[in-house]
C-alpha positions in Angstrom: 28.1 -23.5 2.0 30.1 -24.1 -1.2 29.4 -22.6 -4.6 28.6 -26.0 -6.1 26.5 -26.9 -3.4 24.4 -23.7 -3.8 24.0 -24.6 -7.6 23.0 -27.9 -6.6 20.2 -26.7 -4.5 18.9 -24.1 -7.4 19.0 -27.3 -9.8 17.0 -29.4 -7.7 14.3 -26.9 -6.9 14.2 -25.0 -9.9 15.7 -27.2 -12.9 14.0 -30.4 -12.1 10.3 -29.2 -11.9 11.0 -27.0 -15.2 12.2 -30.2 -17.0 9.3 -32.1 -15.9 7.1 -29.6 -17.1 8.5 -29.5 -20.4 8.0 -33.2 -20.9 4.3 -33.0 -19.9 1.6 -33.0 -22.9 -0.9 -30.4 -22.8 -4.4 -31.2 -24.4 -6.5 -27.9 -23.9 -6.8 -24.9 -25.9 -7.0 -21.8 -23.5 -4.6 -19.2 -23.7 -2.9 -16.4 -21.7 -3.0 -12.6 -22.5 0.4 -11.3 -23.2 2.1 -7.7 -23.2 4.3 -6.4 -26.2 6.5 -4.6 -23.9 8.5 -7.4 -22.4 10.4 -5.6 -19.8 7.2 -3.9 -18.4 5.9 -7.1 -17.1 8.8 -9.1 -16.0 6.9 -11.5 -13.6 4.5 -12.6 -16.5 7.5 -13.3 -18.4 9.6 -15.4 -16.3 9.4 -15.6 -12.4 13.3 -15.7 -12.3 13.3 -11.9 -13.7 11.7 -11.0 -10.2 13.8 -8.3 -8.5 16.2 -8.2 -11.6 17.0 -4.4 -11.6 19.5 -1.5 -10.6 17.6 -0.8 -7.3 15.7 -2.1 -4.2 12.1 -1.6 -5.4 10.5 -1.6 -8.5 6.7 -1.0 -9.4 5.1 -1.6 -12.9 2.2 -0.9 -14.6 0.6 -2.0 -18.0 -2.4 -1.2 -20.0 -3.1 -3.0 -23.7 -6.4 -2.0 -25.5 -6.6 -4.3 -28.6 -9.1 -4.2 -31.5 -11.4 -1.6 -30.1 -11.3 0.3 -33.3 -13.6 -2.3 -34.8 -15.3 -3.8 -31.4 -15.8 -0.6 -29.8 -16.3 -1.6 -25.9 -16.0 -5.5 -26.8 -12.6 -5.1 -27.5 -9.6 -7.0 -25.5 -8.4 -5.0 -22.5 -5.5 -5.9 -20.3 -4.6 -4.3 -16.8 -1.5 -5.4 -14.9 0.4 -3.8 -12.0 3.5 -5.3 -10.2 5.6 -4.7 -7.2 9.3 -6.3 -6.5 11.7 -5.9 -4.1 15.6 -6.8 -4.2 17.5 -7.5 -1.3 21.1 -8.8 -0.4 21.6 -12.3 0.6 25.3 -12.4 1.5 28.4 -13.3 -0.5 27.2 -11.0 -3.3 23.9 -12.9 -3.9 20.6 -11.5 -3.9 16.7 -12.4 -3.5 13.9 -11.2 -5.2 10.2 -10.8 -4.0 7.5 -9.9 -6.1 3.6 -9.3 -6.2 1.6 -9.1 -9.4 -2.1 -8.5 -10.5 -3.4 -9.2 -13.8 -6.9 -8.5 -15.2 -8.2 -9.2 -19.0 -11.7 -8.5 -20.2 -13.2 -8.8 -23.5 -16.5 -9.5 -25.4 -20.2 -8.9 -25.1 -20.3 -11.7 -22.4 -18.3 -9.7 -20.0 -15.6 -12.3 -19.8 -12.9 -11.4 -17.3 -9.7 -13.3 -16.2 -8.1 -12.1 -12.7 -4.9 -13.3 -11.4 -2.8 -12.6 -8.1 0.6 -14.0 -8.0 3.4 -13.9 -5.3 6.8 -14.4 -6.9 10.3 -15.2 -5.4 13.7 -15.4 -7.0 17.3 -16.4 -6.0 20.2 -14.7 -7.9 23.4 -16.7 -7.3 26.8 -14.6 -8.0 28.9 -16.4 -10.8 32.0 -14.5 -10.6 33.2 -12.1 -13.1 33.6 -12.7 -16.8 37.3 -12.1 -17.8 37.7 -9.5 -15.3 35.3 -7.4 -17.1 32.0 -5.8 -16.0 30.1 -6.7 -12.8 30.0 -10.2 -13.4 27.3 -12.5 -14.1 24.3 -14.2 -12.4 22.4 -17.3 -12.3 18.6 -16.9 -11.3 16.1 -19.3 -10.3 12.4 -18.3 -9.5 8.9 -19.4 -8.8 5.5 -18.0 -8.4 2.1 -19.2 -6.9 -1.3 -17.7 -6.8 -5.0 -17.6 -7.5 -6.8 -17.0 -10.7 -10.6 -16.7 -11.5 -12.3 -16.7 -15.0 -16.1 -15.4 -15.3 -18.5 -14.5 -17.9 -22.3 -13.9 -18.3 -24.0 -16.1 -21.0 -27.2 -14.3 -20.7 -25.6 -11.5 -22.7 -24.6 -13.5 -25.5 -27.2 -14.8 -28.5 -27.3 -18.2 -30.1 -28.6 -19.7 -33.3 -31.7 -21.1 -31.8 -32.7 -17.2 -31.0 -32.1 -16.0 -34.9 -35.1 -15.8 -36.9 -36.7 -14.3 -39.8 -40.0 -12.6 -40.1 -42.0 -14.2 -43.0 -44.1 -11.4 -43.6 -41.3 -8.6 -43.6 -38.5 -10.7 -44.3 -36.6 -9.1 -41.7 -34.1 -10.9 -39.4 -34.2 -10.6 -35.6 -32.6 -11.9 -32.5 -35.1 -12.5 -29.8 -33.0 -13.1 -26.4 -36.2 -14.5 -24.7 -36.1 -17.5 -26.9 -34.2 -20.6 -25.5 -30.7 -20.9 -26.3 -30.6 -24.6 -26.8 -27.1 -24.6 -25.1 -28.1 -26.3 -21.8 -26.3 -23.6 -20.0 -27.4 -20.0 -18.8 -26.7 -17.4 -16.5 -23.3 -16.2 -15.0 -20.3 -18.5 -14.4 -17.0 -18.1 -12.2 -14.0 -20.5 -11.2 -11.2 -20.1 -8.8 -8.3 -22.0 -9.2 -4.4 -22.4 -8.3 -1.7 -21.4 -10.4 2.0 -22.6 -9.9 4.9 -21.1 -12.1 8.8 -21.7 -12.4 11.8 -20.2 -14.3 15.7 -20.1 -14.6 17.5 -17.0 -15.9 21.2 -15.8 -16.5 22.3 -12.1 -16.8 25.7 -10.5 -17.0 26.8 -7.0 -17.3 29.8 -6.9 -19.6 30.9 -3.6 -19.5 29.6 0.0 -20.7 26.8 -0.5 -22.8 27.3 -4.2 -23.0 25.0 -6.8 -21.3 23.1 -10.0 -21.8 20.3 -12.1 -20.4 18.4 -15.3 -21.3 15.7 -17.2 -19.6 13.7 -20.3 -19.6 10.1 -20.4 -17.9 6.9 -22.7 -17.8 3.7 -21.6 -16.5 0.8 -23.2 -15.2 2.5 -26.4 -14.0 -0.6 -27.9 -12.0 -2.7 -27.5 -15.5 -5.5 -26.0 -13.4 -9.2 -26.2 -14.6 -10.3 -22.9 -15.5 -13.9 -23.4 -16.8 -16.3 -20.9 -15.6 -19.3 -23.1 -16.3 -20.5 -25.7 -13.7 -20.0 -29.4 -14.8 -17.6 -28.5 -17.6 -13.9 -29.0 -17.4 -11.3 -26.8 -19.3 -7.8 -27.6 -18.2 -5.3 -24.6 -18.8 -2.4 -25.4 -21.2 1.2 -25.0 -20.0 2.7 -21.9 -21.5 6.5 -22.2 -22.1 8.6 -19.1 -22.7 12.2 -18.8 -24.0 13.4 -15.0 -24.0 16.6 -13.4 -24.3 18.1 -9.9 -25.3 21.1 -7.5 -24.2 22.7 -4.1 -25.0 25.5 -3.5 -27.5 27.1 -0.2 -28.2 26.1 1.7 -31.5 29.4 3.3 -32.4 31.6 5.2 -30.1 28.7 8.0 -29.3 25.7 7.8 -26.8 23.8 5.3 -28.6 23.1 1.5 -28.2 21.1 -1.1 -29.4 18.7 -3.2 -26.8 17.8 -6.3 -29.1 15.1 -8.7 -27.7 13.2 -11.9 -28.3 10.5 -13.8 -26.9 9.0 -17.3 -28.0 6.1 -18.4 -26.3 4.0 -22.0 -27.0 0.9 -22.8 -25.4 -1.3 -25.9 -26.4 -1.8 -25.6 -30.1 -0.7 -21.9 -30.4 2.8 -20.4 -30.4 4.3 -16.7 -31.0 7.6 -15.1 -31.5 8.3 -11.6 -30.9 11.5 -9.9 -31.8 13.1 -6.7 -32.4 15.1 -4.1 -31.0 15.0 -0.6 -29.6 17.6 2.2 -30.1 18.5 4.2 -27.0 20.3 7.6 -26.8 21.3 9.3 -23.7 23.6 12.3 -23.2 25.2 10.2 -20.3 24.9 12.9 -17.5 24.9 12.1 -13.9 21.2 12.1 -13.8 20.7 10.4 -16.8 17.9 11.0 -19.2 17.5 8.6 -22.4 15.2 8.2 -25.1 14.1 4.9 -26.9 12.5 4.3 -30.3 12.1 0.4 -31.5 10.7 -1.7 -34.1 9.2 -4.9 -33.5 7.6 -8.1 -35.4 5.1 -10.7 -34.2 4.6 -14.0 -35.8 2.3 -17.0 -34.8 0.3 -19.7 -36.4 -2.3 -18.6 -38.8 -5.6 -20.3 -39.6 -4.0 -23.2 -41.3 -1.4 -23.6 -38.6 1.4 -22.2 -40.8 3.8 -19.3 -39.2 3.1 -15.9 -40.3 3.4 -12.4 -39.6 0.5 -10.8 -37.6 1.7 -7.8 -36.2 4.4 -4.9 -36.7 4.8 -3.0 -33.3 6.4 0.6 -33.0 7.6 2.0 -29.8 8.8 4.9 -28.2 9.8 5.7 -24.6 11.6 7.9 -22.0 13.8 7.1 -19.1 14.7 9.1 -16.3 16.8 8.3 -13.1 13.8 6.6 -11.7 11.1 6.3 -14.1 10.6 4.5 -17.4 7.7 5.3 -19.7 6.8 3.7 -23.1 3.8 3.7 -25.4 3.6 1.3 -28.4 1.1 0.3 -31.1 0.4 -2.8 -32.9 0.0 -2.9 -36.6 -1.9 -5.8 -37.5 -0.6 -7.7 -40.5 -1.2 -11.1 -42.3 -4.9 -12.6 -42.1 -5.7 -10.6 -38.9 -4.5 -7.4 -40.9 -7.0 -7.9 -43.8 -10.0 -8.3 -41.4 -8.8 -5.1 -39.0 -7.6 -2.7 -42.0 -4.3 -3.0 -40.1 -5.5 -1.4 -37.0 -4.3 -3.1 -33.8 -4.2 -1.4 -30.4 -2.2 0.5 -28.0 0.0 -0.4 -25.1 1.2 1.7 -22.3 4.0 0.5 -19.7 5.4 2.6 -16.6 8.4 1.3 -14.6 9.4 3.0 -11.2 12.7 2.0 -9.8 13.9 3.2 -6.6 17.8 3.1 -6.3 19.5 0.9 -3.8 20.9 2.1 -0.6 23.4 -0.5 -0.2 27.0 0.3 -1.7 27.8 -2.8 -3.6 25.1 -2.3 -6.1 25.0 -4.9 -9.1 24.5 -3.4 -12.4 21.9 -5.6 -14.4 21.7 -5.2 -18.2 19.5 -2.9 -19.7 16.0 -4.6 -20.6 
């Protein structure tokens, strides 16, 4: 099989459905959860990133706790865990296989969103760039799985249950009164989810690398309503992301800039910034990271605005990478929350590859 016939196969299976997805209008308003630490949740950023690593196995774990300082136990919490395998596919190419679990919960109603995905990627060797580095690759990926959404309406109260005692002039909530909403009890839904993406990455030499990707999630626009008789089609989520590594002077420091833009229905969000990485470049490398990021999205009047500044610190060892970040709320959200956002933890374990012709991916 020639190199160009291989590219034609990739284009047929990944570019065509992705192009159709970008031309399909979305009308619903439900949205996905997301993590600020892009590298710690690769399968949720782009299925084409499945297995893009300097190793043969990767484990990822994520935890995000947002607005609990104001909402206590009713804040937004997200838990994620992923497993990825990378294997040689001959002629310098690779395949990646991944599994991703995700759970989100929020609010008095015990709202929960659960998801399980199986991901696949193919990484085609495009050769070397001007004889430098280890070359560059085109990656195509897809993921498919199931999700559930559920809540308990009985734990909410509505305006029909709110009244004022005429004698004492005190206000009460009587949960025994009819809600007037026409629905009650617990609800749950099960739906199929299909996603696809493309990516390009290259190693350009010592402390130099780049990557870029496009992805579309929920290609089948599943109905995710947990209430029987109602419909709630899930908006397709489109992602554009990229980044790389640049040397900072001639020493042991480098910049790791990255950006991610997402749009889903009427909502959009841009996350951009950089980490500064320092290492003594020993045989068993240990590195420190510190980063500053800005997050922008549409505000109440649909005009773009800054809604968070994110600070992060991290530690890398030969196999484990650990990072913690904090969202400082800004804009209209910051006014309500007194600039208090939430914490996020990310852990990545990478098992080194046993095969000799290991391809060095750019730093994420």
